[in-house]
C-alpha positions, 0 to 999 in steps of 0.5 A, spaced: 500 500 500 502 506 498 503 512 503 497 516 500 492 510 500 495 508 507 494 515 510 487 515 507 485 508 510 488 510 517 483 517 517 477 513 516 479 508 522 475 509 529 481 511 533 481 512 540 486 515 545 490 509 548 496 511 551 499 518 552 507 518 551 512 523 550 516 519 545 520 522 540 520 519 533 526 515 534 523 511 540 516 510 537 519 508 530 523 503 533 518 500 537 513 500 531 518 497 526 519 491 531 512 490 531 512 487 525 512 479 523 520 479 521 522 483 527 518 477 531 521 472 527 528 474 529 526 473 536 524 466 534 516 468 535 511 467 530 507 473 530 506 480 530 502 486 532 498 488 526 495 495 526 497 501 530 498 508 530 502 513 534 501 520 533 504 527 536 505 524 543 499 519 543 498 511 542 491 510 538 487 504 538 481 500 535 477 494 538 480 491 531 487 492 533 486 489 540 482 483 537 487 481 532 493 482 537 490 478 542 489 472 537 496 473 535 498 472 542 494 466 543 498 462 538 505 464 540 503 464 548 501 456 547 507 454 543 512 458 547 510 460 554 510 466 557 517 464 560 520 464 553 517 472 552 520 474 559 527 471 557 527 474 550 527 481 554 531 479 559 537 476 555 536 483 550 537 487 556 543 484 559 546 483 552 545 491 551 547 493 558 554 489 557 555 491 550 554 499 552 559 498 558 564 496 553 562 501 548 563 507 553 570 505 554 572 504 547 575 510 544 576 508 537 570 505 534 566 511 530 560 514 534 555 512 528 557 505 528 556 505 536 549 508 535 547 503 529 549 497 534 545 500 540 539 501 535 540 493 533 541 491 541 534 494 542 530 490 537 528 484 542 526 489 548 522 493 543 519 486 540 517 485 548 513 491 548 508 488 543 508 481 546 507 484 553 501 488 551 498 482 546 499 477 551 495 481 557 489 482 552 489 474 551 490 473 558 485 478 561 480 475 556 482 468 558 482 469 566 475 472 566 472 466 562 475 461 567 474 465 573 467 466 573 466 459 575 469 461 582 469 469 583 463 473 582 462 478 576 463 484 580 469 482 584 473 479 578 477 485 576 479 486 583 481 479 584 485 479 577 489 485 579 490 482 586 492 475 583 496 478 578 501 482 582 508 480 580 512 476 584 518 477 580 521 484 582 521 490 577 527 496 578 522 500 583 521 494 587 529 492 587 530 499 589 526 499 595 529 493 597 536 496 596 534 502 600 531 497 606 537 493 606 541 500 607 544 502 601 547 509 601 545 515 597 551 515 592 550 507 591 543 508 590 544 514 585 549 510 581 544 504 580 537 508 579 538 515 577 535 513 570 528 511 573 526 519 573 528 519 566 522 514 564 517 519 562 522 521 556 524 514 554 531 515 558 533 521 554 531 526 560 535 527 566 535 522 572 535 523 579 539 528 582 543 526 589 539 531 593 532 527 590 535 521 591 536 522 598 529 525 599 526 518 595 531 514 600 528 517 606 521 517 604 521 509 603 524 509 610 519 513 612 513 509 609 516 502 607 511 498 603 507 492 606 507 485 603 502 484 598 497 478 600 495 474 594 488 471 594 487 463 594 487 460 587 484 454 584 488 448 583 486 448 576 488 455 575 495 456 578 499 455 572 494 460 568 495 465 574 503 464 574 503 465 566 499 472 567 504 474 573 509 473 568 506 478 563 505 483 568 512 483 570 514 483 563 510 490 562 514 493 566 521 490 565 520 491 557 520 499 559 525 499 564 530 495 560 528 500 554 529 506 558 535 504 562 539 502 556 537 509 552 539 513 559 546 509 559 547 510 552 547 518 552 554 519 552 555 515 546 549 519 543 552 525 545 558 524 541 554 523 535 550 529 536 557 533 536 559 530 530 553 531 526 551 538 529 544 536 532 541 537 538 539 529 539 539 523 536 532 522 538 529 527 533 531 523 527 530 516 524 536 511 524 536 511 516 537 519 516 544 518 519 545 512 514 543 515 508 547 522 510 540 526 511 538 530 517 530 530 517 528 533 524 522 531 527 519 535 533 515 531 538 508 534 536 509 534 528 509 526 526 505 520 526 508 513 525 503 508 522 503 500 521 498 496 517 501 489 517 507 490 513 506 497 511 510 502 516 510 509 514 512 516 518 509 522 516 508 529 518 500 529 516 495 529 521 491 523 522 486 523 527 481 529 529 481 533 535 476 530 540 472 534 545 470 532 552 463 532 554 460 532 561 463 532 568 462 525 570 469 521 570 469 513 570 474 508 571 477 501 573 477 500 581 485 498 582 484 499 590 477 501 594 476 507 598 474 514 598 478 520 598 476 528 598 481 533 596 484 538 591 486 536 584 494 536 582 495 534 575 502 531 574 504 530 567 512 530 567 517 528 573 518 536 574 511 537 576 511 531 582 513 536 587 506 540 586 503 534 590 502 536 597 499 531 603 492 529 602 492 532 594 488 527 589 494 526 584 491 526 577 496 523 571 495 520 565 499 514 568 504 514 574 511 512 573 517 511 579 519 518 578 512 520 582 513 515 588 514 521 593 508 525 590 504 518 591 506 517 598 503 524 599 497 523 595 490 521 598 488 518 592 490 516 585 486 517 578 489 516 571 487 516 564 490 510 562 492 503 565 487 497 568 488 493 574 495 491 573 498 497 571 503 501 575 498 505 579 494 499 581 500 496 583 503 502 587 496 503 590 495 496 593 502 497 596 500 503 599 493 501 600 490 508 597 484 509 593 486 508 586 481 509 579 485 507 573 483 507 565 478 513 566 481 516 559 479 523 560 481 525 567 487 529 565 482 533 560 476 534 565 480 536 571 484 542 573 489 544 578 485 546 584 478 542 583 475 539 589 473 532 587 471 526 591 474 519 589 469 514 590 474 508 588 468 503 591 464 504 585 470 507 580 467 514 579 470 521 580 466 527 581 467 535 582 464 538 589 
């Protein structure tokens, strides 16, 4: 399909906002090119993420997209198992961090050659971005169908969220363990400063020593409580174990991707200096290989994938969506009620606006928001579901949390007084 025909096709599709992400063109493009059948095959996975659109800081979805992706996942999960999918990501992460450490000591290899190698090292992790999303679609559907025999329908979401809490620890949980084991500020800084850069896919600044000191103290003051798992019917235990693998993979893949980008920044900086550009993140890999410099601003591009056709364009695909009404509904991640002042946090630098008892409203929480989450009385997010980052932290902190509202950050403004009723999943201005 030629570019014009694909753009016209996408403009007619019923797109809905899915995930708001401030990804530069390099990150979005590498993710989408690794959603292809060829990219999956390189990781010994027979499948793909068939259709997707990223435009101006937003991932878009359709019901057809999720249905197709879930069916693809059903095939390769049955054949390979979830442990294989986790292993693919972990192997890619370990190889990439090992190779980047070598590159940082290498003063002879040209920066462009190192850049190209880093791009290729990201392939298995970018494939994992899609296997995690697709497998979650597959397992959510399968769990709900199997669990109706044991769990009441109105308690299904909470049960799946509780039982899916991963037993393998992500970077944030490992940092908490290190704090509680007595790691000092400098050691924590060296190991985890990159966690703050997650909002910009690893290209942003990390925690400062002062911020790490505050974060360490907040964890010591309010250590998380152990998660309590509900009983699982014997015949569903293997299914639940696989689901926990996928929930773990969800965070592992982005932790891995963004830490690698952060670690590679000195190598990228050498190439940027040689080429006289601001950041490699604003250019496609082909631009450097072909000797052209076509810069893309974050708010000025879209990446489209329809099976084997993938294009990058500056044309507008989706229309402007209006929000009607004031009632906000979402998925209950942890029950409870809270009344407080809305504070919207859309990037790490805004997290310090949150005061004790405020209602934290964001598109999706990230580890950089931990201090704000400890102060907040409740969390409300546009994105996510019962197994997202906000839901997991809400369970640890025992705070009311509603996820997946889609519109909270667009309807609510700083200073609004709201009631968060996480018993029924609503947020109301009062």
